[in-house]
N, C-alpha and C positions, 0 to 999 in steps of 0.2 A: 504494500500500500504506500503510495507516494503522497506526501503532504507538501503542497506548494503554496507560494504566496501569489495571490491574484490581485489584479487591479481593475476596478470598475470606473470608467470615465463618468464624471458628473458635469453639471453645467459650469460655465465660466472657467473651464480648464482645470477644474479640480479632479482629484482621483481618490476613490475610496478603496482601502486595502482590506482584503479578506483572505482567509485560509481555505484552500481547496483540497478536498480529500475524498476518498472512496471508502464507504462503509457498507458492508453486506451487499456489494454489487451496485450501490447507489451513490451517485456523485453528490456531494454536499458542499455547501459554502457556509463559512462562519465569519461574519463581518466583525472586524476588530474595533470599529468606531474611530479609526485613525484616518484622517483626511490629509492628503498632500495638496498644498495650495499651488496655484499657477506660478511657476518659477519666474517671476518678474524682476526679482532683485537678488543680490548675493545673500542677503539675510534670509529670505524665504527659501532659497536653494539650500542653505545650510540647515535650516529647520527641517526641510524635507528629508535631507540625508539622515538626520537624527531620528526622525520618525520611521524611516525605512529600516534603520538599524534596530530599533525597538521591535518593529513588526517581524523582522527576520529572527530575532531572539525568541519571540513568542512561537513562531513556526518551528524553530529548532527544539524548543522545550516540548511542544506537542509531539514532535517526532520521537524524541527520547522517551516520553511517557508511553507512546504506542509500542516502541521496541521493548521497553521494560516489561510491559504487560504481555507482549507476544511471546517472549522467551522465558517467562515465569511459569513453570510447568503446572503447578497446582491451581493457578488463578488465570491461566491464559484466556479461557473463553469469557469468563465474567468480566475481566478487565477490558477485553476487546469490545464487549457489548456496551460497557458503561463508560468507556473512555470519552466518547463524544456525545454522551447522553445529556439532554438539557437538564440543568440543575438550577435551583433558585439562586445559588451563588454566582452562576454564570450570567444572570440578568444584568445588563449594563447599568452602571450607576449614573443617574442623571446629574448628580453633583459633578462627577468627573467630566461628563460630556459637556456640561455648561462651562466648566473651567477651560476645557479645550476650545470651546467656542469663543471664550473671552481672550485666550491667547492668540487666536487667529483674527480677532476683530481689529480692524485698522481705522475705523472712523473716529471722528472727533469726540463723539459722545460715549467713549469707552467707559467712562466712570458710571454711566447709567447701567451698563451691563454688570459692572462690579457691584453696584448698589442692589440690583435685582437679585444677584446671586447671594449677597449678604442677607437680604430679607428672606430669601427662600430657605437658607440655613436656619434662620430664626423661626420661621413658620413650621418647618418639618422637625427641627430640633433632634435629629438623629445623625449618626455618622454617615449613613448611606441613604440614597433615595433610589430604589429600584425603578427602572423605566416603566415597569408594569403598573406602578402606582399613579402614573401621570394619566389620570382620567379627567373627564369633563367636570366631575364633582370636585376632584382635587384642585383643578384650575380655578373653579368658581370660588372655592374656599380661600385659595391663595389671594385672589383679587379682593375678596372681602377683608382679609387680613391687612392688605396694603391700604385699603380705604379707611380701615379703623386706626391704623398707626401713622398714616401720612396725610397730607393736606393738598388741596388744589387738584391740579392735573398730574401731580407726581406719581400717584398710584398707576394711572393709565400708562405713563411713560415707562415705568419699570415692568409692568405686565406685558407691554409690547415687546420688550427685549427678551423676556421669558418665553413669549410665544415664538419669537424669531428662532430661538434655540431649538424649540420643538420642531419647527419647520425644517431645521437642519437635520434633525433625527429622521424625519419623514423622507427627506431627500437622500439620506444615506441608507435607507431601507431598514431602519431600526424600528420604525412605527408605520402602520398602514395609513394613518391619517392624523391630523392635528386636532386633539380634543378641545383645544382652546379657541379654535377658529369660530365657533358659533356663539361665543360669549360676547354679548353686546357691551361696548365700551362707551359710556356716556361722559363726555367732557363737560366741565363746568364752563358756563358762559362768562363768569366774572373774571376780571384781570386781577390776579392775586399779588402782582408786583406793586411796589410803591411807585407813585408818580411824583415827579418834580415839577413844580410850577415854574413859569418864566422868571419870577422873582428869586426862587431858590437856585435856578440855573445861573442867574446873574451873580448870586451870592457865591456860588462855587467858582465862577470865573474870576472873582476878585480875591479868592483864597489861595494861598501858596500850596502847591502840591510837591511832594518829594520827587516826582518823576513827571517832567513836562510832556513826555510822549503819551503817558496814560491820561493826563489832563486834557491834552489836545484831542486825543481819540474819543474820549468820553463826551466832551462838549460837541465834537463833530457829529457823533451819533445822536445827540440831543437835537441837532438841527437837520438831520437827514434820515434818522431811523434805521441805519444799517446795523445788522447783527454783529456780534464779536467776530465770528468766523469770516464775514465779508470785510470787516474793518482790517483784519490781519492780512488779507490777500489783496487789498486795494492797491493798485499801482497808478502812477501819474498818467500813464497812457490811457487809463479808463476815464479820464476827466477832460472835458472840453471847457477850458477856462473862459474862452471867448463867449460861448453860448450858455455858460453857467449850467452845464448838464453833466451828468455822470451816467455811465453805462457799464453794467457788470452782470455776470451770471450769479444768481443767489445760490450759494453752495448748499444750503439746507434743503431746497426744493428743486434743485436742478434736474433730478431724475423723474419727477412726477407732476410738476406744475407747469401749466401753459404760460404762467407769468414768471417763469424762472429768470428770463432776461429782464432786468430792471432798468428803465430809463427814468432818471431822477433829476428833477430841477433842484438847483442849489441856491440857497439864499446868500446874501452878501456876507453874513456872519460865517456861514459854512466855508465860503471861499477864503475868508480871512484866516481861518484855522488851518489852511493848507499852505505849505511852503513851496512856492512856485519855482524857486530857483534850484530844482532838483533834476537829476537825470530822468529822461523821459520814461524809462521802463523800471525805475526804482520804486520800491514799496513806499507808500505815503507815510506809514507809521512804523517805527522801529520799536516794537513792544516786547516786554518780557513775557513769561508764561502767564496763562490765564489766572492761575492761583495766586501768583505774586502780584499781578496787576490788580486783582480783586482786593488783596490786602492793602495795597497802596490807595485804591479807591476809597475803601472804608475809613482809612486814616484821614484822608483828605476831607471826606464828608463830615466826619466827627469834628475835625478842626474848624470847619465852616460853621458849626453850631446846628446843623440840620440833624434832627433826631428821627431819622428814617433808616430802615434796613434797605440799603441800596446795593444792587448788583449792576453789572454792565448792561444787562438786558433792560433795566429800568429806563435807560436812555431812549431805547426804541419805544417803549410804552409811553414815555413822556412826550416824545415827538408826535405820535399819533393822537394822543389825547389833546395836546396843546393846539395842534392845527384844527382839530374839530371844534375845540372851544372858541377858536377865533373865527369860526364860521364856515370852514371847509365842509362840503357835503360828504356823505358816506362813500360815494363812488370815487371822489377825488382822493379821499383819505386812503381808500383801499388801493388805488393805483400808486400813490406815493409810498405806501407800505410794502408794495409788491405782493399783495394778497390776490389770489386767483379769483375769489368771489367776495362779495360784501359780507358773507356769513362770518368770516373771520374778524371783520372790522366792527360788526354789530355789538360785540362784547364791550366796546369802549363807550357806547352810547349811555349806559347807566352811570358811568363816571362823570360824563358831561352833566347829566341830570343832577347828580350829587353836588357838583361844583356850582350849578345854578342855585340849588337850594341853600348852599352855604353862603353864596353871595347875598341872597335875600335875607337870610338869618343874621347877616353881619350888620344890618341896619339897626341903629340904637332904638331901644324901647322908649316910648313916650308916655307921659301920664295924661289920661284923657278924662275930662269931666263934661257932663251934659247938664243943662238946666233942669 
């Protein structure tokens, strides 16, 4: 009986590894849950070599187990029959599969996958999670756990990463279908991020920041609504200074939105925040890592005396809210924000209503007497 290592081609140039063997005259395949990525870089090629080495060690171990059973006189038949028998311990561990998914994940929101895995460990609270336990009921209970312990749209974001990992298991032939696919995910309409008013933005502009690039980038986002990922990639060749316009492909939605290409008009303040005397193809902002930039931002906000929990994405929310408060209709705001439909922009309407109510409530009380 020969035990060989097989390769099954997957989508996007990936390869799933399996052990191929013959048992009682029947050809069988045992998938290892090891995926070779498309070899696009030296790092990925090195990782693939390490995975192949592990897979070959597994194959060699299986072959030794078979040979040991075959030549053991008293137990030859029973060992031969049970060597490749399905056992509970052989069920893939979803924790390990999700950890492998995380190791191969190359997108900017990697920390969301890490957080999803962390909460999955807290939810299941056992050393292993057999893949057979991933049922629709399990997925529903996990979503309920996320909603109970987290706020806003964070539970949905983490659950989507959990579901993506299950999709990978389906693609690798480990599951027939994704049990999390039919679970409805309802997002909250309200904007949970803090909003900065024009007066607060002016206050920040007059406050010293320990990193001028972080200050310039954040204020620029307050006046154009760009996300952090697009701010980091922005180059001077994307900007037409004479026409006061900016054109770029929004990284977050480039694969699924018809409004991925953003044509954005820039205000005089936004233009002022750009250093025009730069090389044509150079990046506009030379920024440190997101976590370090966030630390600088929060120190800067605290120094200004603003008592709000501010992240970089608050600049985008502030831009959309402030232009709507100044009279921009919802279609205009959606276009400037790069939203594919006004459905995404509607969640800012209630903020405008709240601001109007606060403006009315700010009028002083008067004492009234009648005859």
